[in-house]
mmCIF file of the C-alpha atoms, coordinates in Angstrom:
data_MODEL
# 
_entry.id   MODEL 
# 
loop_
_atom_site.group_PDB 
_atom_site.id 
_atom_site.type_symbol 
_atom_site.label_atom_id 
_atom_site.label_alt_id 
_atom_site.label_comp_id 
_atom_site.label_asym_id 
_atom_site.label_entity_id 
_atom_site.label_seq_id 
_atom_site.pdbx_PDB_ins_code 
_atom_site.Cartn_x 
_atom_site.Cartn_y 
_atom_site.Cartn_z 
_atom_site.occupancy 
_atom_site.B_iso_or_equiv 
_atom_site.pdbx_formal_charge 
_atom_site.auth_seq_id 
_atom_site.auth_comp_id 
_atom_site.auth_asym_id 
_atom_site.auth_atom_id 
_atom_site.pdbx_PDB_model_num 
ATOM 1   C CA . UNK A 1 1   ? 167.857 57.944 -116.586 1.00 0.00 ? 1   UNK A CA 1 
ATOM 2   C CA . UNK A 1 2   ? 164.859 55.651 -116.863 1.00 0.00 ? 2   UNK A CA 1 
ATOM 3   C CA . UNK A 1 3   ? 164.591 56.429 -120.589 1.00 0.00 ? 3   UNK A CA 1 
ATOM 4   C CA . UNK A 1 4   ? 168.234 55.395 -121.118 1.00 0.00 ? 4   UNK A CA 1 
ATOM 5   C CA . UNK A 1 5   ? 167.715 52.135 -119.189 1.00 0.00 ? 5   UNK A CA 1 
ATOM 6   C CA . UNK A 1 6   ? 164.607 51.417 -121.207 1.00 0.00 ? 6   UNK A CA 1 
ATOM 7   C CA . UNK A 1 7   ? 166.536 52.039 -124.466 1.00 0.00 ? 7   UNK A CA 1 
ATOM 8   C CA . UNK A 1 8   ? 169.371 49.731 -123.420 1.00 0.00 ? 8   UNK A CA 1 
ATOM 9   C CA . UNK A 1 9   ? 166.811 47.063 -122.474 1.00 0.00 ? 9   UNK A CA 1 
ATOM 10  C CA . UNK A 1 10  ? 165.129 47.260 -125.894 1.00 0.00 ? 10  UNK A CA 1 
ATOM 11  C CA . UNK A 1 11  ? 168.465 47.237 -127.646 1.00 0.00 ? 11  UNK A CA 1 
ATOM 12  C CA . UNK A 1 12  ? 169.471 44.149 -125.751 1.00 0.00 ? 12  UNK A CA 1 
ATOM 13  C CA . UNK A 1 13  ? 166.195 42.415 -126.668 1.00 0.00 ? 13  UNK A CA 1 
ATOM 14  C CA . UNK A 1 14  ? 166.602 43.299 -130.326 1.00 0.00 ? 14  UNK A CA 1 
ATOM 15  C CA . UNK A 1 15  ? 170.156 42.004 -130.535 1.00 0.00 ? 15  UNK A CA 1 
ATOM 16  C CA . UNK A 1 16  ? 169.139 38.732 -128.759 1.00 0.00 ? 16  UNK A CA 1 
ATOM 17  C CA . UNK A 1 17  ? 166.240 38.245 -131.220 1.00 0.00 ? 17  UNK A CA 1 
ATOM 18  C CA . UNK A 1 18  ? 168.512 38.881 -134.203 1.00 0.00 ? 18  UNK A CA 1 
ATOM 19  C CA . UNK A 1 19  ? 170.985 36.309 -132.856 1.00 0.00 ? 19  UNK A CA 1 
ATOM 20  C CA . UNK A 1 20  ? 168.203 33.809 -132.432 1.00 0.00 ? 20  UNK A CA 1 
ATOM 21  C CA . UNK A 1 21  ? 166.904 34.147 -135.992 1.00 0.00 ? 21  UNK A CA 1 
ATOM 22  C CA . UNK A 1 22  ? 166.873 30.797 -137.726 1.00 0.00 ? 22  UNK A CA 1 
ATOM 23  C CA . UNK A 1 23  ? 167.721 29.794 -141.328 1.00 0.00 ? 23  UNK A CA 1 
ATOM 24  C CA . UNK A 1 24  ? 164.715 28.260 -143.112 1.00 0.00 ? 24  UNK A CA 1 
ATOM 25  C CA . UNK A 1 25  ? 165.537 25.080 -145.075 1.00 0.00 ? 25  UNK A CA 1 
ATOM 26  C CA . UNK A 1 26  ? 163.328 22.991 -147.433 1.00 0.00 ? 26  UNK A CA 1 
ATOM 27  C CA . UNK A 1 27  ? 162.844 19.288 -147.386 1.00 0.00 ? 27  UNK A CA 1 
ATOM 28  C CA . UNK A 1 28  ? 165.930 18.951 -149.560 1.00 0.00 ? 28  UNK A CA 1 
ATOM 29  C CA . UNK A 1 29  ? 168.985 21.184 -149.694 1.00 0.00 ? 29  UNK A CA 1 
ATOM 30  C CA . UNK A 1 30  ? 172.166 21.561 -151.703 1.00 0.00 ? 30  UNK A CA 1 
ATOM 31  C CA . UNK A 1 31  ? 175.055 21.068 -149.220 1.00 0.00 ? 31  UNK A CA 1 
ATOM 32  C CA . UNK A 1 32  ? 178.850 20.960 -149.180 1.00 0.00 ? 32  UNK A CA 1 
ATOM 33  C CA . UNK A 1 33  ? 181.323 19.033 -146.977 1.00 0.00 ? 33  UNK A CA 1 
ATOM 34  C CA . UNK A 1 34  ? 184.390 21.235 -147.497 1.00 0.00 ? 34  UNK A CA 1 
ATOM 35  C CA . UNK A 1 35  ? 186.810 18.968 -145.497 1.00 0.00 ? 35  UNK A CA 1 
ATOM 36  C CA . UNK A 1 36  ? 185.834 16.033 -147.739 1.00 0.00 ? 36  UNK A CA 1 
ATOM 37  C CA . UNK A 1 37  ? 185.973 17.961 -151.040 1.00 0.00 ? 37  UNK A CA 1 
ATOM 38  C CA . UNK A 1 38  ? 182.305 17.193 -151.721 1.00 0.00 ? 38  UNK A CA 1 
ATOM 39  C CA . UNK A 1 39  ? 180.417 20.188 -153.161 1.00 0.00 ? 39  UNK A CA 1 
ATOM 40  C CA . UNK A 1 40  ? 176.827 20.876 -154.164 1.00 0.00 ? 40  UNK A CA 1 
ATOM 41  C CA . UNK A 1 41  ? 175.242 17.575 -153.322 1.00 0.00 ? 41  UNK A CA 1 
ATOM 42  C CA . UNK A 1 42  ? 171.552 17.153 -152.604 1.00 0.00 ? 42  UNK A CA 1 
ATOM 43  C CA . UNK A 1 43  ? 170.623 16.083 -149.006 1.00 0.00 ? 43  UNK A CA 1 
ATOM 44  C CA . UNK A 1 44  ? 167.381 15.138 -147.434 1.00 0.00 ? 44  UNK A CA 1 
ATOM 45  C CA . UNK A 1 45  ? 166.418 17.175 -144.467 1.00 0.00 ? 45  UNK A CA 1 
ATOM 46  C CA . UNK A 1 46  ? 164.864 14.794 -141.921 1.00 0.00 ? 46  UNK A CA 1 
ATOM 47  C CA . UNK A 1 47  ? 163.550 16.063 -138.609 1.00 0.00 ? 47  UNK A CA 1 
ATOM 48  C CA . UNK A 1 48  ? 162.773 12.475 -137.682 1.00 0.00 ? 48  UNK A CA 1 
ATOM 49  C CA . UNK A 1 49  ? 166.422 11.415 -137.838 1.00 0.00 ? 49  UNK A CA 1 
ATOM 50  C CA . UNK A 1 50  ? 168.736 12.299 -134.994 1.00 0.00 ? 50  UNK A CA 1 
ATOM 51  C CA . UNK A 1 51  ? 172.107 12.310 -136.745 1.00 0.00 ? 51  UNK A CA 1 
ATOM 52  C CA . UNK A 1 52  ? 173.586 13.108 -140.135 1.00 0.00 ? 52  UNK A CA 1 
ATOM 53  C CA . UNK A 1 53  ? 174.621 10.251 -142.434 1.00 0.00 ? 53  UNK A CA 1 
ATOM 54  C CA . UNK A 1 54  ? 176.301 9.873  -145.810 1.00 0.00 ? 54  UNK A CA 1 
ATOM 55  C CA . UNK A 1 55  ? 176.491 6.945  -148.209 1.00 0.00 ? 55  UNK A CA 1 
ATOM 56  C CA . UNK A 1 56  ? 179.742 5.060  -148.003 1.00 0.00 ? 56  UNK A CA 1 
ATOM 57  C CA . UNK A 1 57  ? 180.087 2.071  -150.223 1.00 0.00 ? 57  UNK A CA 1 
ATOM 58  C CA . UNK A 1 58  ? 183.468 0.996  -148.898 1.00 0.00 ? 58  UNK A CA 1 
ATOM 59  C CA . UNK A 1 59  ? 184.871 1.401  -145.419 1.00 0.00 ? 59  UNK A CA 1 
ATOM 60  C CA . UNK A 1 60  ? 187.479 -0.497 -143.424 1.00 0.00 ? 60  UNK A CA 1 
ATOM 61  C CA . UNK A 1 61  ? 190.131 0.035  -140.699 1.00 0.00 ? 61  UNK A CA 1 
ATOM 62  C CA . UNK A 1 62  ? 193.818 -0.767 -140.575 1.00 0.00 ? 62  UNK A CA 1 
ATOM 63  C CA . UNK A 1 63  ? 196.209 -0.485 -137.692 1.00 0.00 ? 63  UNK A CA 1 
ATOM 64  C CA . UNK A 1 64  ? 199.619 1.104  -138.381 1.00 0.00 ? 64  UNK A CA 1 
ATOM 65  C CA . UNK A 1 65  ? 202.108 1.848  -135.599 1.00 0.00 ? 65  UNK A CA 1 
ATOM 66  C CA . UNK A 1 66  ? 199.413 1.081  -132.980 1.00 0.00 ? 66  UNK A CA 1 
ATOM 67  C CA . UNK A 1 67  ? 197.079 3.640  -134.511 1.00 0.00 ? 67  UNK A CA 1 
ATOM 68  C CA . UNK A 1 68  ? 193.765 2.513  -135.969 1.00 0.00 ? 68  UNK A CA 1 
ATOM 69  C CA . UNK A 1 69  ? 192.922 4.373  -139.141 1.00 0.00 ? 69  UNK A CA 1 
ATOM 70  C CA . UNK A 1 70  ? 189.626 4.418  -141.002 1.00 0.00 ? 70  UNK A CA 1 
ATOM 71  C CA . UNK A 1 71  ? 189.628 4.225  -144.816 1.00 0.00 ? 71  UNK A CA 1 
ATOM 72  C CA . UNK A 1 72  ? 186.440 4.970  -146.624 1.00 0.00 ? 72  UNK A CA 1 
ATOM 73  C CA . UNK A 1 73  ? 185.043 5.775  -150.058 1.00 0.00 ? 73  UNK A CA 1 
ATOM 74  C CA . UNK A 1 74  ? 181.969 7.997  -150.278 1.00 0.00 ? 74  UNK A CA 1 
ATOM 75  C CA . UNK A 1 75  ? 178.927 8.135  -152.527 1.00 0.00 ? 75  UNK A CA 1 
ATOM 76  C CA . UNK A 1 76  ? 177.867 5.655  -155.160 1.00 0.00 ? 76  UNK A CA 1 
ATOM 77  C CA . UNK A 1 77  ? 180.282 5.041  -158.147 1.00 0.00 ? 77  UNK A CA 1 
ATOM 78  C CA . UNK A 1 78  ? 177.300 4.816  -160.507 1.00 0.00 ? 78  UNK A CA 1 
ATOM 79  C CA . UNK A 1 79  ? 176.120 8.344  -159.616 1.00 0.00 ? 79  UNK A CA 1 
ATOM 80  C CA . UNK A 1 80  ? 177.186 11.632 -161.027 1.00 0.00 ? 80  UNK A CA 1 
ATOM 81  C CA . UNK A 1 81  ? 178.281 13.070 -157.662 1.00 0.00 ? 81  UNK A CA 1 
ATOM 82  C CA . UNK A 1 82  ? 180.759 10.237 -157.016 1.00 0.00 ? 82  UNK A CA 1 
ATOM 83  C CA . UNK A 1 83  ? 184.322 11.359 -156.148 1.00 0.00 ? 83  UNK A CA 1 
ATOM 84  C CA . UNK A 1 84  ? 186.774 8.548  -156.843 1.00 0.00 ? 84  UNK A CA 1 
ATOM 85  C CA . UNK A 1 85  ? 188.837 9.014  -153.695 1.00 0.00 ? 85  UNK A CA 1 
ATOM 86  C CA . UNK A 1 86  ? 189.815 6.904  -150.749 1.00 0.00 ? 86  UNK A CA 1 
ATOM 87  C CA . UNK A 1 87  ? 189.715 8.999  -147.608 1.00 0.00 ? 87  UNK A CA 1 
ATOM 88  C CA . UNK A 1 88  ? 191.836 8.175  -144.520 1.00 0.00 ? 88  UNK A CA 1 
ATOM 89  C CA . UNK A 1 89  ? 191.444 9.434  -140.956 1.00 0.00 ? 89  UNK A CA 1 
ATOM 90  C CA . UNK A 1 90  ? 192.409 8.430  -137.427 1.00 0.00 ? 90  UNK A CA 1 
ATOM 91  C CA . UNK A 1 91  ? 189.854 10.895 -136.040 1.00 0.00 ? 91  UNK A CA 1 
ATOM 92  C CA . UNK A 1 92  ? 186.793 8.668  -135.827 1.00 0.00 ? 92  UNK A CA 1 
ATOM 93  C CA . UNK A 1 93  ? 184.812 6.546  -133.444 1.00 0.00 ? 93  UNK A CA 1 
ATOM 94  C CA . UNK A 1 94  ? 182.210 3.722  -133.573 1.00 0.00 ? 94  UNK A CA 1 
ATOM 95  C CA . UNK A 1 95  ? 178.672 4.098  -132.383 1.00 0.00 ? 95  UNK A CA 1 
ATOM 96  C CA . UNK A 1 96  ? 175.559 1.950  -132.303 1.00 0.00 ? 96  UNK A CA 1 
ATOM 97  C CA . UNK A 1 97  ? 172.837 3.706  -134.307 1.00 0.00 ? 97  UNK A CA 1 
ATOM 98  C CA . UNK A 1 98  ? 169.223 2.726  -134.917 1.00 0.00 ? 98  UNK A CA 1 
ATOM 99  C CA . UNK A 1 99  ? 168.685 2.731  -138.656 1.00 0.00 ? 99  UNK A CA 1 
ATOM 100 C CA . UNK A 1 100 ? 165.509 3.757  -140.503 1.00 0.00 ? 100 UNK A CA 1 
ATOM 101 C CA . UNK A 1 101 ? 164.277 0.161  -140.469 1.00 0.00 ? 101 UNK A CA 1 
ATOM 102 C CA . UNK A 1 102 ? 164.564 0.036  -136.663 1.00 0.00 ? 102 UNK A CA 1 
ATOM 103 C CA . UNK A 1 103 ? 167.605 -2.192 -136.519 1.00 0.00 ? 103 UNK A CA 1 
ATOM 104 C CA . UNK A 1 104 ? 170.701 -1.300 -134.449 1.00 0.00 ? 104 UNK A CA 1 
ATOM 105 C CA . UNK A 1 105 ? 173.948 -1.180 -136.431 1.00 0.00 ? 105 UNK A CA 1 
ATOM 106 C CA . UNK A 1 106 ? 177.459 -0.135 -135.570 1.00 0.00 ? 106 UNK A CA 1 
ATOM 107 C CA . UNK A 1 107 ? 178.667 2.814  -137.635 1.00 0.00 ? 107 UNK A CA 1 
ATOM 108 C CA . UNK A 1 108 ? 181.846 4.738  -138.108 1.00 0.00 ? 108 UNK A CA 1 
ATOM 109 C CA . UNK A 1 109 ? 181.394 8.367  -137.160 1.00 0.00 ? 109 UNK A CA 1 
ATOM 110 C CA . UNK A 1 110 ? 183.701 11.193 -138.072 1.00 0.00 ? 110 UNK A CA 1 
ATOM 111 C CA . UNK A 1 111 ? 183.636 14.882 -137.191 1.00 0.00 ? 111 UNK A CA 1 
ATOM 112 C CA . UNK A 1 112 ? 183.623 17.217 -140.135 1.00 0.00 ? 112 UNK A CA 1 
ATOM 113 C CA . UNK A 1 113 ? 182.320 20.592 -141.418 1.00 0.00 ? 113 UNK A CA 1 
ATOM 114 C CA . UNK A 1 114 ? 179.155 21.014 -143.379 1.00 0.00 ? 114 UNK A CA 1 
ATOM 115 C CA . UNK A 1 115 ? 177.835 24.068 -145.276 1.00 0.00 ? 115 UNK A CA 1 
ATOM 116 C CA . UNK A 1 116 ? 174.049 24.053 -144.934 1.00 0.00 ? 116 UNK A CA 1 
ATOM 117 C CA . UNK A 1 117 ? 171.798 26.945 -145.728 1.00 0.00 ? 117 UNK A CA 1 
ATOM 118 C CA . UNK A 1 118 ? 174.810 29.177 -146.349 1.00 0.00 ? 118 UNK A CA 1 
ATOM 119 C CA . UNK A 1 119 ? 176.123 28.551 -142.823 1.00 0.00 ? 119 UNK A CA 1 
ATOM 120 C CA . UNK A 1 120 ? 179.271 26.544 -142.027 1.00 0.00 ? 120 UNK A CA 1 
ATOM 121 C CA . UNK A 1 121 ? 178.942 24.302 -139.010 1.00 0.00 ? 121 UNK A CA 1 
ATOM 122 C CA . UNK A 1 122 ? 180.345 21.106 -137.551 1.00 0.00 ? 122 UNK A CA 1 
ATOM 123 C CA . UNK A 1 123 ? 178.660 17.736 -137.618 1.00 0.00 ? 123 UNK A CA 1 
ATOM 124 C CA . UNK A 1 124 ? 179.271 14.106 -136.608 1.00 0.00 ? 124 UNK A CA 1 
ATOM 125 C CA . UNK A 1 125 ? 178.815 12.240 -139.857 1.00 0.00 ? 125 UNK A CA 1 
ATOM 126 C CA . UNK A 1 126 ? 177.956 8.544  -139.829 1.00 0.00 ? 126 UNK A CA 1 
ATOM 127 C CA . UNK A 1 127 ? 179.030 6.327  -142.729 1.00 0.00 ? 127 UNK A CA 1 
ATOM 128 C CA . UNK A 1 128 ? 176.368 3.919  -143.894 1.00 0.00 ? 128 UNK A CA 1 
ATOM 129 C CA . UNK A 1 129 ? 175.025 2.195  -146.982 1.00 0.00 ? 129 UNK A CA 1 
ATOM 130 C CA . UNK A 1 130 ? 172.374 4.479  -148.496 1.00 0.00 ? 130 UNK A CA 1 
ATOM 131 C CA . UNK A 1 131 ? 172.522 3.077  -152.032 1.00 0.00 ? 131 UNK A CA 1 
ATOM 132 C CA . UNK A 1 132 ? 168.762 2.277  -152.024 1.00 0.00 ? 132 UNK A CA 1 
ATOM 133 C CA . UNK A 1 133 ? 167.841 5.701  -150.774 1.00 0.00 ? 133 UNK A CA 1 
ATOM 134 C CA . UNK A 1 134 ? 166.941 8.650  -153.091 1.00 0.00 ? 134 UNK A CA 1 
ATOM 135 C CA . UNK A 1 135 ? 169.448 10.963 -151.422 1.00 0.00 ? 135 UNK A CA 1 
ATOM 136 C CA . UNK A 1 136 ? 173.013 10.061 -150.539 1.00 0.00 ? 136 UNK A CA 1 
ATOM 137 C CA . UNK A 1 137 ? 173.080 12.381 -147.444 1.00 0.00 ? 137 UNK A CA 1 
ATOM 138 C CA . UNK A 1 138 ? 170.551 12.676 -144.612 1.00 0.00 ? 138 UNK A CA 1 
ATOM 139 C CA . UNK A 1 139 ? 170.658 15.685 -142.327 1.00 0.00 ? 139 UNK A CA 1 
ATOM 140 C CA . UNK A 1 140 ? 169.202 15.043 -138.837 1.00 0.00 ? 140 UNK A CA 1 
ATOM 141 C CA . UNK A 1 141 ? 168.012 17.002 -135.831 1.00 0.00 ? 141 UNK A CA 1 
ATOM 142 C CA . UNK A 1 142 ? 171.436 17.291 -134.198 1.00 0.00 ? 142 UNK A CA 1 
ATOM 143 C CA . UNK A 1 143 ? 172.552 19.686 -136.950 1.00 0.00 ? 143 UNK A CA 1 
ATOM 144 C CA . UNK A 1 144 ? 169.119 21.253 -137.427 1.00 0.00 ? 144 UNK A CA 1 
ATOM 145 C CA . UNK A 1 145 ? 169.096 22.324 -133.784 1.00 0.00 ? 145 UNK A CA 1 
ATOM 146 C CA . UNK A 1 146 ? 171.978 24.655 -134.553 1.00 0.00 ? 146 UNK A CA 1 
ATOM 147 C CA . UNK A 1 147 ? 169.749 27.421 -135.903 1.00 0.00 ? 147 UNK A CA 1 
ATOM 148 C CA . UNK A 1 148 ? 167.564 25.999 -138.645 1.00 0.00 ? 148 UNK A CA 1 
ATOM 149 C CA . UNK A 1 149 ? 163.831 25.697 -139.294 1.00 0.00 ? 149 UNK A CA 1 
ATOM 150 C CA . UNK A 1 150 ? 162.420 23.248 -141.884 1.00 0.00 ? 150 UNK A CA 1 
ATOM 151 C CA . UNK A 1 151 ? 159.585 24.132 -144.252 1.00 0.00 ? 151 UNK A CA 1 
ATOM 152 C CA . UNK A 1 152 ? 158.634 20.858 -145.988 1.00 0.00 ? 152 UNK A CA 1 
ATOM 153 C CA . UNK A 1 153 ? 156.587 22.675 -148.666 1.00 0.00 ? 153 UNK A CA 1 
ATOM 154 C CA . UNK A 1 154 ? 159.829 23.953 -150.382 1.00 0.00 ? 154 UNK A CA 1 
ATOM 155 C CA . UNK A 1 155 ? 163.064 22.541 -151.701 1.00 0.00 ? 155 UNK A CA 1 
ATOM 156 C CA . UNK A 1 156 ? 166.645 23.868 -152.027 1.00 0.00 ? 156 UNK A CA 1 
ATOM 157 C CA . UNK A 1 157 ? 166.255 27.281 -150.474 1.00 0.00 ? 157 UNK A CA 1 
ATOM 158 C CA . UNK A 1 158 ? 169.817 28.357 -150.936 1.00 0.00 ? 158 UNK A CA 1 
ATOM 159 C CA . UNK A 1 159 ? 171.878 28.949 -154.102 1.00 0.00 ? 159 UNK A CA 1 
ATOM 160 C CA . UNK A 1 160 ? 174.924 26.743 -154.521 1.00 0.00 ? 160 UNK A CA 1 
ATOM 161 C CA . UNK A 1 161 ? 178.268 28.351 -153.727 1.00 0.00 ? 161 UNK A CA 1 
# 
C-alpha cells in the first residue's frame, strides 16, 4: 500500500510540474489579435511594462441610445501592417496609465484575445499613440504572468500561424 501511495504522490507532482511549464518568449514575438483581425504583427515583450498596448492613431466615443461606444483605428497608415478598418465596441473602459515617459494619461482599454507563443489568452489592451516607437504593440507583465518566460537573447521564438 505504501508503494501505491508513493506512486500516486509522484504522479501528482509530475502532472503539477507539467502544468506549470512556461512558454519561453524572446524580446520580440510575432503575435495575433484574432478578435481584431490582426495577424502576424511584431510585438515588443517588455517585463518593465505592466499592461499591453497597441498603437491607435484615431479613437473617439459617440453616444447612441444612451450607450457610449468607442470607435478606433489601429496601427499606422504608413506601415505595412495597417488594416484600414474602423472598429466599434461598447465593451471598453477608461483607465489612468503611467506611460513610458512617466506621465499619467487616460487610455481606452478593451478586453480581447491574443495569440502569443502559440497560446491563446485574454488581455486588456490599451489604445495609445505609439507612432514613434519601433513596435506597434507592447506586451507587459500582466499577460506574461499567464505562463511565459522571457529570454532577451532571442527573438521571435514561434512560427507564425
